[in-house]
N, C-alpha and C positions, 0 to 999 in steps of 0.2 A: 697421544692426547687428542681429545676430540680434535685436537690441534695438528718357527714354529720347528778142515783138513783137505786141503784143497784137492780137487779131482786131478788124478794123474792119467794122461791120455795113453800111457804105455801099460796101464793095468789090464790084465787079462784074467778073466774068471774071478775077478775081485781080488787078485793077488798082485801086489805092486812089485815091480822089479827093483825099486829103490831100496837100498839097505836101510834098515831101521836104526835110528840113533836116538840118543837122549834128547836131542834138540827137537825131535818130533813130538815129544811128550808135552802136554799142557797141564800144568799143575793148578789146582784150585787153591786159592788163598783163603786160609781159615783165620778167623779173628778169635782171639782168646776170650773165653767166657768171662762174663763179669762176676760169676760166682764159682766157688769150688764145689767138689762132689758133696761135701758136707753142708752145703748151703751158705757158707760164710762168704764174705766179700773178697774178691781177688784184688791184691794190691797192685798188680801190673796191668789192670784193665782200664785205667783212666784214659779218657779221650782228651788229647792235648787241645783240640779246638774248643771243647766244652770247658776245659779249665781256663782258657784265655777269656772266654765269654763270661764265665762266672766271676773272674777277677775284675773284668771291666765293669760288671754290674756293681760289684762291691765298691769300686772307685767312685762310680756315679752316685751311689747311695751316700758315701762319705762326703761327697762334695755338695750334696743337696742341702740347701739352706732352708730354714723354717719359713713358711709363708708369713706375709705381713698384711695388715689391713691398709692397703694402699690409700683408699679414699679418706681415711682418717688422718693421713699424713700429708694430704694436699688440700689446701684451702679452696673453697668454691671460687673465691675471688681470683686466685692464681690460675685456676682452670679456665675461668671465663675470659680473663685477659689473654691467655695463651691462644684460646680458640678464636677470639676476635682478630688478633694479630695475624694468625695463620690464614684466616679467611681472606684478609686483605692481600697477603702475599700470594695466595692461590689465584686471586683475580688478576693480579699483575702478571703472574706466570702464564696464565691462559691467554691474556692479551699479547704478551710477548711471543709466545709460541705460534700464535696464529698470524703474526705479522711477517712481512717479507724480511725485515731485519732479523727477526728471531730465527726464521728458517735458514738463514745464511750463517748462523753461528752455532757453535757447539753447545751441548747441554751445560757444560761447565761455565762457559761464558754467559749463557742465558740465566742460569740460576744465580750466579754471582751478581749479575746486573740487576736482577729483580730484587734481591735481598738488599743491595746497596740503595735501591730506590726507597726502601723502608728505613733508611738512615742507620743501617748497621751492616755487619759483615758476617759471613758464615764462619763457623769454627770447625777446624779439622784436627782431630786427635789421632796421632799415629802411634802404633805399637809394633815392634818387630815380631815377626812370626816365631822366632826362637824363644820369646818370652810367653808364648800362648799355648794352651792345651788345644791342639787342633780339633779335638772332638767337640770343643765348645763353640767352634765357628759354625754358624748356620749353613745348611746345605745350599741355600740359594745364594750364599756368598762364595762358597767354594766351587760351584759349578762353572764350567767353561774351561777347565784346565785338563788337557790330555794327560799331563803328569803334574801332580801337585808340587808346587815349588817348595824347596827346603829353606830358601831365604826370601825375604820380602817383608811386606807390611800389611797391616789392616788399618783402614782409616775409617773413623766415625765422623759423620757429618752432622753438625748441630747448628741451630740458630735460636736465639732467645731461650736458651735452656731447654730446647725441644729436640729430641732425637729424630733425624730425618732418614738416615740410611747408613749403610756400611759397605765398604769395598775392600778387595784384596788384590794385590799385584806384587810383582818383584820390585817395583819402584814406588816411591811416595806419590809421584804424580799419577801413576796408573791406578794406585789404590784410591786416590782422591776422586779421579774420574769415575771409577766403578761405584764409589759411594754416592756420587751425584746422580749417576744413572738410576740407581735404586731409589733415590729420593724422588726423582722426576717420574718414576713409574707410579709412585703413590700420588704425586701431584696430577697424574693423568687420570683422575677420577672426576666425575661431575662435581662432587662436593667432598671436602676434606674436613677433618676435625682433629682434635687433640685428645688423647686418652691417657689415663694414668696406669702404669704397669709396674710390676716389681722386676728388678734386675739384680743378679747376684754379683757381689764383689767379695771374694774369698769365701768365708763361711756365713755371710749374712746377706739378706736381701734389702734393697733400698728402693724407694719410689723414684720413678722417672716419668717424664712426659714424653709422649711419642706421637708422631704424625700418623694418621690412619684415614682410611676411607670412611666417610660418614655413613654410607649405606651399610657397610659391614660392621662398623663400630668396634673393630678389633684389628690387631696387627700380628700376623704370624711371623715366626722365626726372629723374634727379638732376642739378640744375644745378651750374655752377661756383660758386665763392665770389663773391659780389658785394661783400663786405666782407672785409678781411684776416683770415685764420684765426689762431688763437693759435699762438705760436711763430715768427711772422714779424716782420721788422723793421717792416713796415708796421703790424702790430697794435700794436706798442709806441708807434709815432708817433701812432696814431689817437686 
């Protein structure tokens, strides 16, 4: 915040004294043609990697939800209030991070402190990795692992119904801290704003408010919902 065939030395006259054996032969590997002599398609010529990729694309297409008109589903008043509130929080965060007290604390402590100064608390939504399609997790959330964990959690950090960031770790505390780190990277802009985006839950898209850089006016790698959003029947059951 303002606040990276090898030569044999015994050969004579070009004739090797070493007995010739089948192990000295090097075979060329041939790939079966994709078509028969009559021009028809060969059944045994399928590429397994290509088949996997085609199946993955089919799954992605099946999971794709129809786009929605986000701005018609978020009132101007709601957007204005969210932006004003986030601007105030951003100013408090900048002051905190530029203070001696803030520099001595962790990002988790600092963000929680700043939000509490706004008379509210951050919200953390945890979901077990076993319940999530890993392909849906943004690359910027998955990076940093030499070996991707088979068990753990993703954590979504929110405040005042606004998405701030997401983190992943083998523990809830670790996932929370990673989510806050991502949130603070957005806060580490000269100015911030709130934008409306669509996020998928199951086979439908729903509107959501997201913290973003005011200069860019957008937010990359926003994930789908991993827990039911408010206003859905799944949310009421959860």
